[in-house]
C-alpha positions in Angstrom: -8.5 -19.3 0.4 -12.3 -18.1 2.6 -14.7 -16.7 2.0 -13.9 -14.0 3.4 -10.7 -13.4 1.5 -12.9 -14.2 -1.3 -15.4 -11.0 -0.7 -12.5 -8.5 -0.6 -11.5 -9.5 -4.1 -15.4 -9.3 -6.1 -18.4 -7.5 -6.3 -20.5 -10.4 -6.1 -20.3 -11.7 -2.1 -21.7 -15.0 -2.5 -18.2 -16.3 -4.8 -15.8 -18.6 -3.0 -12.7 -19.1 -5.4 -12.5 -22.5 -3.7 -15.4 -23.4 -6.0 -14.4 -21.8 -8.9 -11.8 -22.7 -12.2 -13.1 -20.2 -14.0 -14.1 -16.6 -12.9 -15.0 -13.9 -15.8 -15.1 -10.9 -14.8 -16.7 -7.2 -16.0 -13.9 -4.4 -16.4 -14.1 -1.0 -17.0 -10.7 1.1 -18.0 -11.0 4.6 -17.6 -8.5 7.9 -19.4 -9.0 11.2 -18.1 -6.4 13.4 -19.6 -5.3 17.0 -20.9 -7.3 16.8 -24.1 -9.6 13.7 -24.2 -11.4 11.9 -21.4 -12.6 7.9 -22.7 -14.3 4.5 -21.4 -12.9 1.0 -22.6 -15.5 -1.5 -21.1 -13.8 -5.6 -21.3 -14.2 -9.1 -20.1 -11.6 -11.0 -18.6 -12.5 -14.8 -18.2 -9.4 -16.2 -15.3 -8.8 -19.8 -15.1 -7.0 -21.1 -11.8 -3.3 -22.8 -12.0 -2.0 -23.7 -9.0 -2.9 -21.3 -6.5 -3.0 -18.3 -8.8 -5.8 -17.2 -11.8 -4.6 -16.1 -14.6 -6.4 -13.9 -17.4 -7.1 -16.4 -20.1 -8.9 -14.1 -22.1 -10.0 -10.2 -22.5 -12.6 -9.3 -24.8 -13.7 -5.5 -25.6 -17.2 -5.4 -25.3 -18.2 -1.6 -25.7 -15.8 1.5 -26.6 -17.4 4.8 -25.6 -17.3 8.3 -26.9 -14.5 10.4 -27.1 -14.8 13.9 -24.7 -12.7 16.5 -25.2 -11.9 17.1 -21.4 -14.6 19.3 -20.1 -12.5 22.6 -18.2 -13.8 25.3 -15.8 -13.5 28.6 -16.7 -10.0 28.5 -13.9 -8.6 25.7 -16.2 -9.8 23.2 -13.7 -11.3 20.0 -15.0 -15.3 20.0 -14.7 -16.3 17.2 -12.6 -20.1 17.8 -13.1 -19.7 18.1 -17.1 -17.4 15.2 -17.0 -19.4 13.0 -14.4 -22.3 12.8 -16.9 -20.1 12.0 -19.5 -19.3 9.0 -17.5 -22.8 8.3 -16.2 -23.7 8.2 -20.3 -21.2 5.5 -21.3 -22.0 3.3 -18.4 -25.8 3.7 -20.0 -24.9 2.8 -23.2 -22.4 -0.4 -22.3 -25.8 -1.0 -20.3 -24.3 -1.3 -16.8 -24.2 0.1 -13.5 -21.4 1.0 -11.5 -22.4 -2.1 -9.3 -22.2 -4.2 -12.4 -18.2 -3.3 -12.4 -16.0 -5.8 -10.9 -12.2 -4.4 -11.6 -11.2 -1.3 -13.0 -8.1 1.3 -14.1 -8.4 5.0 -13.4 -5.8 6.2 -15.7 -5.1 9.9 -15.5 -2.5 12.3 -17.2 -1.9 15.9 -17.7 -3.5 18.3 -15.6 -6.2 15.5 -14.5 -3.3 14.8 -12.0 -3.1 17.9 -9.9 -4.1 17.9 -6.7 -7.4 19.7 -7.0 -8.4 18.1 -10.2 -7.2 14.4 -9.0 -9.5 14.9 -5.6 -12.1 16.1 -7.6 -12.1 13.1 -10.5 -11.1 10.4 -7.7 -15.0 12.1 -5.3 -16.2 10.8 -8.9 -15.6 7.4 -8.6 -15.6 7.6 -3.9 -18.0 4.7 -3.9 -15.9 1.9 -6.2 -12.3 2.6 -4.5 -11.8 -0.9 -3.1 -12.6 -2.6 -7.4 -10.2 0.3 -8.8 -6.7 0.8 -9.4 -5.7 4.4 -9.3 -3.0 5.6 -11.3 -1.9 9.3 -11.4 0.3 8.8 -14.6 3.2 11.3 -15.2 5.3 11.6 -18.4 7.5 9.0 -17.5 4.4 6.3 -16.4 2.7 7.5 -19.0 5.6 7.3 -21.9 5.9 3.3 -20.4 2.3 2.9 -20.3 1.6 3.5 -24.2 4.8 1.7 -24.9 3.1 -1.5 -24.0 -0.4 -0.2 -24.9 0.3 0.4 -28.5 2.1 -2.7 -29.3 5.3 -1.2 -29.6 7.2 -3.1 -26.8 5.3 -6.7 -27.6 6.2 -6.2 -31.5 10.2 -5.4 -30.4 9.7 -8.9 -29.2 7.6 -10.9 -31.7 9.7 -9.5 -35.0 13.3 -9.1 -32.9 13.4 -5.9 -33.6 13.8 -2.0 -32.4 10.1 -0.6 -32.3 9.8 3.1 -31.9 6.0 4.2 -30.7 5.5 8.0 -30.9 2.6 9.1 -28.6 0.8 13.1 -29.9 -1.9 13.9 -27.5 -3.3 17.4 -27.1 0.1 18.7 -24.8 2.8 16.6 -25.0 4.4 14.1 -27.7 5.8 10.8 -25.8 8.3 9.1 -27.5 9.4 5.1 -26.5 12.1 2.8 -27.6 11.4 -0.8 -27.9 13.9 -3.8 -28.2 13.0 -7.1 -27.0 9.9 -6.1 -25.7 10.9 -3.7 -23.2 11.7 -0.5 -23.3 15.3 0.8 -23.5 14.7 4.2 -24.3 12.6 7.2 -23.5 11.5 10.7 -23.4 8.9 13.3 -23.7 8.7 16.9 -25.2 5.9 19.8 -25.1 4.9 18.8 -28.9 0.8 18.1 -29.2 -2.1 19.1 -30.9 -3.9 21.4 -28.7 -1.5 23.6 -27.9 -3.4 26.6 -30.0 -7.0 25.9 -30.5 -8.9 28.2 -32.3 -12.9 28.3 -33.3 -14.3 27.5 -37.1 -13.0 30.9 -38.3 -9.8 30.1 -37.0 -9.5 32.9 -33.9 -7.8 31.5 -31.6 -9.4 30.6 -28.7 -6.9 29.1 -26.2 -3.0 28.5 -26.2 -0.5 27.2 -23.8 3.0 28.4 -23.3 4.3 25.7 -25.6 2.0 27.0 -28.4 3.1 30.4 -27.8 7.0 29.6 -28.5 6.3 27.9 -31.4 3.8 31.3 -32.7 7.2 33.1 -32.1 9.4 30.9 -33.6 7.6 30.9 -36.3 7.2 34.9 -36.4 3.2 34.8 -35.8 2.1 37.0 -32.7 -0.8 34.9 -31.0 -3.6 36.7 -29.8 -6.9 35.5 -28.0 -9.8 36.7 -30.6 -7.3 37.2 -33.6 -7.5 35.1 -37.1 -4.7 32.8 -38.1 -4.2 32.0 -41.5 -3.2 28.9 -43.1 0.4 29.9 -43.5 0.7 30.7 -40.2 -0.6 27.7 -38.6 2.0 25.5 -41.2 4.8 27.7 -40.4 3.7 26.9 -36.8 3.3 23.2 -37.0 6.7 22.9 -38.9 8.9 24.3 -36.0 6.8 21.8 -34.0 7.2 18.9 -36.5 11.6 19.9 -36.7 11.5 19.8 -32.5 10.0 16.7 -32.7 11.8 14.7 -34.9 15.2 16.2 -33.1 13.8 14.2 -29.7 13.2 11.1 -31.7 16.9 11.8 -32.5 15.9 11.8 -36.2 18.6 15.1 -36.2 20.8 16.8 -34.1 19.2 18.7 -31.1 19.3 22.2 -30.2 19.0 23.7 -27.4 16.0 24.6 -28.3 14.0 21.3 -28.3 16.0 20.6 -24.9 14.4 23.3 -23.5 11.1 21.6 -24.6 12.2 18.4 -23.3 9.7 17.0 -20.2 12.3 13.5 -19.6 16.1 13.3 -20.3 16.9 13.3 -24.4 17.0 9.8 -25.4 20.8 8.6 -24.2 21.4 6.5 -27.5 19.3 8.1 -30.3 19.3 5.4 -33.4 17.2 5.4 -36.6 14.4 2.1 -35.3 13.2 0.0 -37.2 10.0 0.6 -37.4 8.0 3.5 -36.6 4.6 3.7 -34.9 2.2 6.3 -33.9 -0.8 6.8 -31.1 -2.4 9.3 -29.5 -4.8 11.5 -31.2 -2.7 13.0 -33.9 -2.4 9.0 -35.2 -5.6 8.9 -36.3 -5.3 11.5 -38.9 -2.0 9.9 -39.3 -3.1 6.5 -40.4 -6.4 7.9 -41.9 -8.8 6.9 -39.5 -10.3 10.9 -39.1 -10.4 13.4 -41.1 -12.9 16.5 -39.3 -11.2 18.4 -37.2 -11.7 19.8 -33.5 -10.6 23.6 -33.8 -6.6 22.3 -32.8 -3.6 21.7 -34.9 -3.9 17.7 -35.0 -4.7 17.4 -39.2 -1.7 19.7 -39.9 0.6 18.2 -37.5 -0.1 14.7 -38.3 0.3 15.6 -42.4 3.8 17.5 -41.6 4.9 14.4 -39.2 3.5 12.2 -42.5 6.3 14.0 -44.9 9.1 14.0 -42.5 8.7 10.0 -41.4 8.5 9.2 -45.4 12.3 10.6 -45.9 13.7 9.3 -42.3 13.7 6.2 -42.7 11.6 3.4 -40.5 8.8 1.5 -41.7 5.9 3.3 -40.9 3.6 0.7 -38.9 0.3 1.3 -37.2 -0.5 0.5 -33.5 -2.2 -2.2 -31.8 -3.9 1.0 -30.3 -4.2 4.1 -31.4 -6.2 6.8 -29.7 -6.4 5.0 -26.9 -3.3 3.4 -26.4 -3.1 4.9 -22.4 -6.1 2.9 -21.4 -4.3 -0.2 -20.0 -8.0 -1.6 -19.5 -9.0 -3.4 -16.7 -6.7 -4.6 -13.1 -6.7 -8.4 -13.6 -6.9 -10.4 -9.7 -4.8 -13.1 -8.6 -4.5 -14.6 -5.4 -1.5 -15.9 -3.8 -0.1 -16.3 0.1 3.0 -15.5 1.8 3.8 -18.5 3.7 5.1 -18.1 7.3 8.7 -17.0 6.7 7.7 -13.2 6.5 8.6 -10.5 8.9 5.8 -7.8 10.0 6.5 -5.2 12.5 4.6 -3.5 13.8 1.7 -5.9 12.9 -0.4 -3.2 12.5 1.0 -2.4 9.3 -1.2 -4.7 8.0 -3.9 -4.3 5.9 -2.3 -2.4 2.9 -4.1 -0.7 -0.1 -3.0 -0.3 -4.3 0.3 -0.4 -3.6 2.5 0.4 -6.7 5.0 -2.7 -7.5 8.6 -1.6 -8.9 10.6 -5.1 -10.4 14.1 -3.4 -10.6 17.4 -4.8 -12.2 19.2 -5.4 -9.2 23.1 -6.1 -9.2 22.9 -9.5 -6.8 25.4 -11.5 -8.6 28.5 -10.7 -7.3 29.7 -12.0 -3.7 30.4 -8.6 -2.5 26.8 -6.4 -3.5 27.5 -3.4 -3.9 25.4 -0.5 -1.8 25.1 2.0 -4.0 25.2 0.3 -7.3 21.6 -1.6 -5.8 20.3 2.2 -4.5 21.2 3.9 -8.3 19.0 0.3 -9.9 16.1 1.2 -7.1 16.0 4.7 -7.9 16.1 4.5 -12.0 12.5 1.9 -11.0 10.9 4.7 -8.9 11.9 7.2 -11.9 10.5 4.9 -14.2 7.6 4.8 -12.2 7.0 8.5 -12.0 7.3 7.3 -7.7 10.3 9.2 -6.8 8.4 11.8 -5.3 7.7 9.8 -2.2 3.7 10.2 -2.0 2.5 6.4 -1.7 4.4 3.4 -0.2 5.6 1.4 -3.0 6.3 -2.4 -3.3 10.2 -3.6 -4.4 10.0 -7.5 -5.4 13.4 -9.1 -5.9 14.4 -12.2 -6.7 17.4 -13.2 -4.0 20.4 -14.6 -5.9 23.3 -16.0 -4.1 24.2 -17.3 -0.3 22.6 -14.8 2.8 25.9 -14.0 4.3 26.2 -11.4 6.7 27.8 -9.3 4.5 25.7 -9.8 1.4 22.3 -9.2 3.8 23.9 -6.3 5.0 24.9 -4.2 1.5 21.5 -5.6 0.1 19.2 -4.0 3.0 21.5 -1.1 3.1 21.2 -0.3 -0.9 17.7 -1.1 -0.8 17.1 1.2 2.6 19.1 4.2 0.3 17.7 3.4 -2.9 14.1 3.8 -1.2 14.7 6.9 0.7 12.3 9.2 -1.2 9.3 6.6 0.5 11.0 6.1 3.6 11.3 9.4 4.6 8.1 10.8 4.6 7.5 7.7 7.5 6.0 5.7 4.7 6.7 1.5 5.5 9.4 -0.4 3.9 7.5 -3.1 2.0 9.8 -5.7 0.2 8.7 -9.2 -1.4 10.6 -11.6 -2.6 10.2 -14.7 -4.8 12.2 -17.2 -2.2 12.1 -18.1 1.6 14.5 -15.2 2.4 11.4 -12.7 3.9 11.7 -13.2 7.7 15.6 -13.0 7.3 15.4 -9.6 6.0 13.2 -7.7 7.3 14.8 -9.3 10.8 18.1 -7.6 9.2 16.8 -4.5 9.2 15.0 -4.5 11.6 17.0 -5.6 14.1 20.9 -4.7 12.8 20.6 -1.9 10.4 17.6 -0.1 13.2 15.7 1.3 10.6 12.7 3.1 12.4 10.2 2.6 10.0 6.9 -0.1 9.7 8.5 -3.4 8.0 6.2 -5.6 5.5 8.6 -8.2 4.3 6.8 -11.0 2.3 8.2 -14.4 0.3 7.1 -17.3 -2.0 5.8 -14.4 -4.0 5.9 -13.5 -7.9 5.1 -10.2 -9.2 5.8 -7.5 -12.1 5.8 -4.5 -13.4 2.4 -3.0 -13.7 1.4 -5.0 -10.4 -0.3 -3.4 -7.3 -0.6 -5.4 -4.7 -3.0 -5.6 -1.6 -1.5 -7.1 1.3 -3.5 -8.5 3.9 -3.6 -9.1 8.0 -1.7 -12.0 9.4 -3.6 -14.8 9.3 -3.8 -16.2 13.5 -3.9 -19.8 12.5 -0.4 -20.0 9.9 1.4 -16.7 11.0 0.6 -16.3 6.7 -1.1 -13.3 4.9 -2.9 -13.7 1.7 -1.8 -11.5 -1.1 -3.9 -9.8 -3.5 -2.7 -8.7 -7.1 -4.1 -6.6 -9.3 -2.8 -6.3 -12.9 -2.8 -4.1 -15.3 -4.4 -5.7 -18.1 -3.2 -3.9 -22.0 -6.2 -4.0 -24.3 -6.1 -5.6 -28.1 -9.0 -3.7 -29.7 -8.0 -0.5 -31.8 -11.1 0.6 -32.4 -11.9 4.2 -31.8 -15.2 6.0 -30.8 -16.1 9.8 -31.8 -15.8 13.2 -30.0 -19.1 14.6 -28.5 -17.4 17.4 -27.5 -15.1 20.2 -28.1 -14.0 22.8 -25.4 -10.4 23.2 -24.8 
C-alpha cells in the first residue's frame, strides 16, 4: 500500500500501512436526534491480518454529557448551540478535532430534515474526510438500535428470540432478533417528548401524536394550561396500549396501525427476552429519577407494569440511551485486482458509499429477475436507501456457473432492483468476493447496454453497515484501492447526564 493511499486514510500523514502491524485510532461517535444529542470517544486498536486490518480492541474513554437537542423558534435545530455543546465535549475529553482519526455522525428524527442536515454538516465540514455520515430514517435507526443495544448478539449467543424496544423522544423502534439477525422490525409514534410541560405541568409543546393520545384520553391540550397527574396518567396508558399492540403483545386495531411508521411486525410472537433502550429505558431500569419536563418517568412506569404481565424475560441492554451511537468507523484496506470493469474511468474515485448485502437467490440454474430485484429492494428499504438520493454499493457472492443466461438474468435483476438509484443518474456499483467483476460489468455495458457509469470490482469482502471508498485506477496494475469503513458498535453502557432542557 503506497504512502499516498495511507494518507487518504489516516490523519497523520507520516504513517505507512506497510510499516505498521498494529494501528491505534482515536474515534468519535456523534448522535444527533430529535430529543437528545451526545458523543462517545473511543480508542480502536487494529491489527494486520493478510492485506486487511481488523479491529481487535475498542475501548470507550469518554462519554459526553447529554444535550436535550436545542431548537430555534421555527423548530429548526439551533446549530450554534449544538456547536457550542460539541466544542465543550471535545474539551472535556481533552481532544481537538485534529486529534480524531475517524468517526460516525448519526442523524435521526428531525435532524435528518434537509435544512437541519445542512447546518449540522457545516459543523463537521473540516472533518468530512474522516467521518461516515449516516442519515438514519426509521428503518435504519431501528436496525442500528437492534445491534447497538446488544439484542442481536444476545439472540445469537443464547439461541433465542430477543426483542428490543427503543423508546425515544418522538418514536419507539421495535426489533425482533434471532440467530444474530433482525427478523422483524417496526416503529410507532410513541415517545416521551410528544408532550412537554414546565415544572408546574403547564403544556409548553406537543406533537400531533401527543394531541391524538390526549384526545383519546379525553384531554384537551392547550399551551400554557396545566395538566393533572390523572390526565397525564390517562394519556400515558393510551400510549402504552398502542405500543404493546405494535410489539405484538395484543391484537392491533386500526388506530394503532395509523400510528406505525413502518409496516407492522409480520409474525408477532412472544419473545424469549425483552430489553429496552432509548431515553425512557433510563427510568425502566431505575438508572434515572429526575424528569425533564416530559412523559418519560410516567411512560416508563406504565410500560414496566405491562411487561410484568406479558411473559418475556426482561433483560438489560448492552446500551441504553446510547444504543443508536454506533461509535466509530474502523478502516480496512483491500485491493481489487485486474478482473474489474470501470467505465468511464472518470467515475472513480467515489467516497463513503453505503453497502447493501441482499439475500440474493443465486443457487438455481435459472435466475429469476423479479426475485433478484425484490431482494435488492428489501435491502434498500431496510437501510433507508430506497429514495435514490445517493449511490449504493451492491455486495454479492456469486454462486454457480457464469453462463450467458445466468449472467443476463443477474444483470437485469440488479438493474431493476437498483432502479431508484440508477434513475437518478447515479453509477451502478457492484462488489463481488469472487473473480467475476469484469464479466458482469462488461455484460451490463455491452449486452444490456446500461447507459450509466459502471463500477464492477471483485475480490472484496464486505458486510452490511460498511461504507467504502474506491480509489482511481492504478496505472501500473489496473487495480483499484478500496478503503472499507465499518461501523463498530460500542460495548459500554455508561450514561451521560442531561445538561439542557428545551423541547
